[in-house]
C-alpha positions in Angstrom: -16.3 12.4 14.3 -17.6 8.8 14.8 -15.1 6.0 15.7 -14.0 2.9 13.5 -12.2 -0.1 14.7 -9.0 -1.5 13.2 -9.4 -4.9 15.1 -9.0 -3.9 18.9 -8.0 -0.3 18.3 -10.4 2.3 18.2 -9.8 5.6 16.0 -11.6 8.3 14.5 -13.1 7.2 10.9 -10.4 9.8 9.1 -7.0 10.2 9.9 -4.3 11.9 8.5 -1.1 10.6 6.3 1.4 12.9 7.8 4.3 12.4 5.4 3.5 15.8 3.2 4.8 18.0 6.3 8.4 16.5 6.1 8.8 15.5 1.9 6.9 13.8 -1.0 4.8 17.2 -1.8 7.3 19.5 -2.8 8.8 21.9 -0.2 7.9 20.8 3.4 6.0 23.6 5.4 7.4 25.6 8.5 7.6 23.2 11.4 5.4 25.7 13.7 3.0 25.3 10.9 2.8 21.5 10.7 2.5 21.2 14.4 -0.4 23.6 14.4 -2.2 21.9 12.0 -1.9 18.6 13.7 -3.3 20.3 16.5 -6.2 21.8 14.7 -7.0 18.3 13.1 -7.1 16.9 17.0 -9.3 19.8 18.1 -11.7 18.9 15.2 -11.7 15.1 16.5 -9.0 13.3 14.3 -7.5 11.0 16.7 -5.5 8.8 14.0 -1.9 10.2 12.8 -0.2 8.3 10.7 3.8 8.6 10.2 6.8 6.3 9.4 10.7 5.9 10.2 11.8 6.7 6.4 9.5 10.1 6.3 11.7 13.0 5.5 14.4 11.3 3.2 14.3 14.2 0.9 14.2 17.9 1.9 15.1 16.6 5.6 16.3 13.3 7.1 14.8 9.7 7.8 13.0 10.2 11.2 12.1 13.7 10.8 8.6 13.4 10.2 8.4 10.6 13.3 10.0 13.8 15.8 7.4 16.1 14.3 4.4 14.0 14.5 6.0 13.1 18.1 5.9 17.0 19.0 3.1 17.6 17.8 0.8 15.5 19.7 3.0 15.2 22.8 0.3 17.3 24.5 -2.8 14.8 23.9 -0.7 11.3 23.4 -2.5 9.0 25.4 -5.8 10.2 23.9 -4.7 9.5 20.1 -3.6 7.0 18.1 0.2 6.5 16.8 0.8 4.4 13.7 4.4 4.3 12.3 6.3 1.8 10.1 9.8 0.4 9.5 11.0 -1.9 6.9 13.9 -4.0 6.3 16.2 -2.6 3.9 19.9 -3.4 4.1 19.3 -5.9 6.7 18.7 -9.4 5.7 17.4 -11.3 8.8 16.1 -14.7 8.1 16.0 -16.3 11.6 13.9 -15.2 14.3 16.0 -14.0 16.9 18.1 -11.9 14.4 14.6 -10.5 13.1 13.6 -9.8 16.5 16.5 -7.8 17.1 16.6 -5.8 14.1 12.7 -4.8 14.8 13.4 -3.6 18.5 16.1 -1.5 17.1 13.7 0.5 14.7 11.5 0.6 17.6 13.7 1.7 19.9 14.6 4.6 17.6 11.0 5.4 16.5 10.5 5.7 20.5 13.5 8.5 20.3 11.7 10.1 17.7 8.2 10.1 18.7 8.8 10.7 22.0 6.7 7.7 23.4 7.6 4.6 25.3 4.7 2.7 22.8 3.2 3.1 19.5 -0.6 2.2 19.1 0.2 0.4 15.4 3.1 -1.0 13.9 3.3 -1.4 10.0 6.1 -3.4 8.2 6.0 -0.4 5.7 6.8 -2.8 2.9 7.5 -6.8 2.8 10.8 -8.1 2.1 10.5 -11.4 0.5 14.2 -12.3 1.7 12.6 -12.0 5.0 10.3 -14.7 6.4 6.8 -13.2 6.8 5.6 -15.4 9.5 8.7 -14.6 11.7 8.2 -11.3 11.8 4.4 -12.0 12.6 5.6 -14.2 15.6 8.0 -11.0 16.7 5.1 -8.8 16.4 2.9 -11.2 18.7 5.8 -10.9 21.0 5.9 -7.0 21.0 1.9 -6.6 21.3 1.9 -9.1 24.7 4.9 -6.8 26.1 3.0 -4.0 25.6 5.0 -1.8 23.5 2.9 -1.8 20.7 -1.0 -2.4 20.5 -1.2 -3.7 17.3 0.4 -4.4 13.8 0.1 -4.2 10.3 1.0 -4.7 6.7 1.4 -1.9 3.8 1.0 -2.7 0.6 0.5 -6.1 0.4 -1.6 -9.0 -1.5 -4.6 -10.8 0.3 -2.1 -13.7 0.1 0.1 -11.9 1.9 -1.9 -11.0 4.9 -3.5 -14.7 5.2 -0.4 -15.7 6.3 1.0 -13.3 8.8 -2.6 -12.8 10.1 -2.8 -16.5 10.7 0.6 -16.5 13.0 -0.2 -13.0 14.7 -4.0 -11.2 14.2 -3.3 -8.5 12.1 -5.1 -5.1 13.0 -4.8 -3.1 9.6 -3.9 -3.4 6.0 -2.4 0.3 4.5 -3.1 -0.1 0.8 -3.6 2.2 -1.9 -7.3 2.4 -2.6 -9.0 4.9 -4.2 -12.2 5.5 -6.5 -9.5 4.8 -9.1 -7.6 2.0 -7.3 -10.1 -0.7 -6.5 -7.8 -3.5 -6.5 -8.5 -4.2 -2.5 -12.0 -4.9 -2.9 -11.0 -8.2 -4.5 -9.1 -9.5 -2.0 -8.6 -7.3 0.7 -11.8 -5.9 1.7 -13.3 -9.1 1.9 -10.9 -10.9 4.2 -10.5 -7.9 6.2 -14.1 -7.8 6.5 -14.5 -11.6 7.8 -11.9 -11.3 10.6 -12.3 -7.6 11.6 -9.3 -6.1 10.3 -9.3 -2.2 9.4 -8.5 -1.4 6.3 -6.6 2.0 5.8 -6.4 3.7 2.5 -3.5 5.8 1.6 -4.1 8.0 -1.6 -8.0 8.2 -1.1 -8.0 11.2 -3.4 -5.9 9.5 -5.9 -3.1 11.6 -5.0 -5.1 14.8 -5.9 -6.7 13.8 -9.0 -10.2 13.4 -7.7 -9.7 16.9 -5.8 -10.5 18.4 -9.7 -7.6 20.9 -8.6 -5.0 18.9 -10.3 -4.9 19.9 -14.5 -2.4 19.3 -17.2 -1.1 22.5 -16.8 -0.3 21.7 -12.8 3.8 21.3 -12.5 5.3 19.4 -9.3 8.5 20.9 -8.2 11.0 19.2 -6.2 10.8 15.7 -4.7 6.8 15.8 -5.2 6.1 12.0 -5.5 3.2 12.9 -7.6 5.4 13.6 -11.4 5.5 9.2 -11.0 1.8 9.2 -10.3 0.6 7.9 -14.1 -2.8 9.0 -13.6 -1.3 12.3 -13.3 0.4 12.6 -16.3 -0.9 15.4 -18.6 -2.2 13.1 -21.1 -3.8 10.9 -18.5 -5.1 14.3 -16.6 -7.2 15.3 -20.2 -8.1 11.1 -20.2 -9.3 11.3 -16.8 -11.7 14.2 -17.1 -14.8 11.7 -17.4 -14.5 10.4 -13.7 -13.4 14.0 -12.6 -16.1 15.5 -13.9 -18.4 12.9 -12.0 -17.3 13.1 -8.6 -17.9 16.8 -9.2 -21.4 16.5 -10.0 -22.0 14.5 -7.3 -20.5 17.1 -5.0 -22.0 19.8 -6.2 -25.3 18.3 -5.5 -24.3 17.5 -2.1 -22.7 20.9 -1.4 -19.5 19.2 -1.3 -16.0 19.1 -2.4 -15.0 16.6 -4.5 -12.4 15.0 -2.0 -15.3 15.0 0.4 -17.4 12.9 -2.1 -14.4 10.5 -2.5 -13.9 10.1 1.1 -17.7 9.7 2.1 -18.1 7.2 -0.5 -15.5 4.6 1.2 -16.6 5.6 4.2 -20.3 4.3 3.1 -18.9 1.5 0.9 -16.7 -0.4 4.1 -17.8 0.1 7.7 -14.0 -1.0 8.3 -12.2 1.8 5.8 -10.3 4.3 7.6 -8.8 6.5 5.1 -5.4 8.7 5.9 -5.4 11.4 3.1 -2.0 13.3 2.9 -1.9 17.1 2.9 0.4 19.9 4.0 -2.0 22.5 3.9 -4.0 23.0 6.9 -7.1 24.3 4.8 -7.4 21.1 3.1 -6.4 19.1 6.0 -9.6 20.3 7.7 -11.6 19.8 4.2 -10.7 16.0 3.9 -11.9 15.6 7.8 -15.1 17.2 7.4 -16.1 14.4 4.8 -17.4 13.1 7.9 -20.2 15.2 7.8 -21.5 14.4 4.2 -23.7 12.2 4.1 -25.2 9.8 1.3 -28.0 7.6 0.6 -27.8 4.0 -0.4 -29.9 5.4 -4.0 -26.8 8.0 -4.1 -24.6 5.6 -3.7 -25.7 3.6 -6.4 -26.0 6.2 -8.5 -22.4 7.0 -7.8 -20.9 3.3 -8.0 -23.1 3.2 -11.7 -21.3 6.5 -12.9 -17.8 5.4 -11.7 -18.4 1.6 -13.5 -18.9 3.8 -16.9 -15.7 5.4 -16.4 -12.3 4.2 -18.0 -9.4 4.8 -15.7 -6.1 5.6 -17.5 -2.6 5.0 -15.7 -3.7 2.1 -13.3 -1.1 1.6 -10.3 -0.8 -1.8 -8.9 -1.6 -2.8 -5.5 1.6 -4.9 -4.3 4.6 -3.1 -3.5 7.8 -5.1 -1.9 11.4 -4.4 -1.4 12.4 -6.5 -4.5 9.9 -4.4 -6.5 10.0 -0.9 -5.0 7.8 0.9 -7.4 4.2 0.4 -8.4 3.6 -1.6 -11.3 2.2 0.9 -13.7 0.0 -0.3 -16.2 -0.8 1.5 -19.6 -4.0 -0.3 -20.0 -7.4 1.1 -19.7 -9.0 -0.5 -16.6 -12.8 -0.3 -15.6 -13.1 1.8 -12.1 
């Protein structure tokens, strides 16, 4: 796999979102299966693994995903980039000294879970509007200088939030929702990040499975599967969104690739600073997604795909900014152009 940069941090051009090994997609797989899947991803060439302190709050417990990922990458820890996230929940520190203590407490627990003494990329998972963002950025700068984190990032933020934080301590990466059907980031996030050398780490790059073509109106999401709350995947919107899935399928067939691979190859071609982290609990799907790096597309093919996408109407748009005070996506019933 080729290498891309999240500012100063080098990663494989596609990473893995590891949440599904603990929760979010129905029953999680056996631990040994998950560890083997992560190991096979590394053997293929993936060097970027994403987790968070809260992953595991349904079937298991907070910290479960960090513990699993930490165990899985232990044999090759220094050869990969490990990203995790924290956020302020019941804590509402406002002064820098208080914020420093809270962040260090979270980081110390993540170190324990992950069996490591440093984190390559440490994200503020959601912005808490009661906690001064600039003070968080100052603390992150201190942690970078101390060498306990290599870089820091923000998740689910607006361009304005990013600029405020980046002026204090340079941001390495922004993890926002981005896909063929969720393109808000093209307005403000990508332009700013390209200008300043910041990586964009799209989560849900295959639109929670919509673009894969494998989710239909007959699909039933069980247990804690978060896809039951994704508006694009409601039965009525799955039917209405068929044209975009069929469009992707046409290009996939022409390239002897899967729909998911086309969705990922498209964003890799569009933005040199994009490093998608598709999530799956299935080993075969994980390797399929990583192999999107093998799909090459010409400028003419990308242009034709863009034109086809722009002709589609997307039903069930999700907003791209989520904060602690507004913890759910801003769903809209409006039709929006891709």
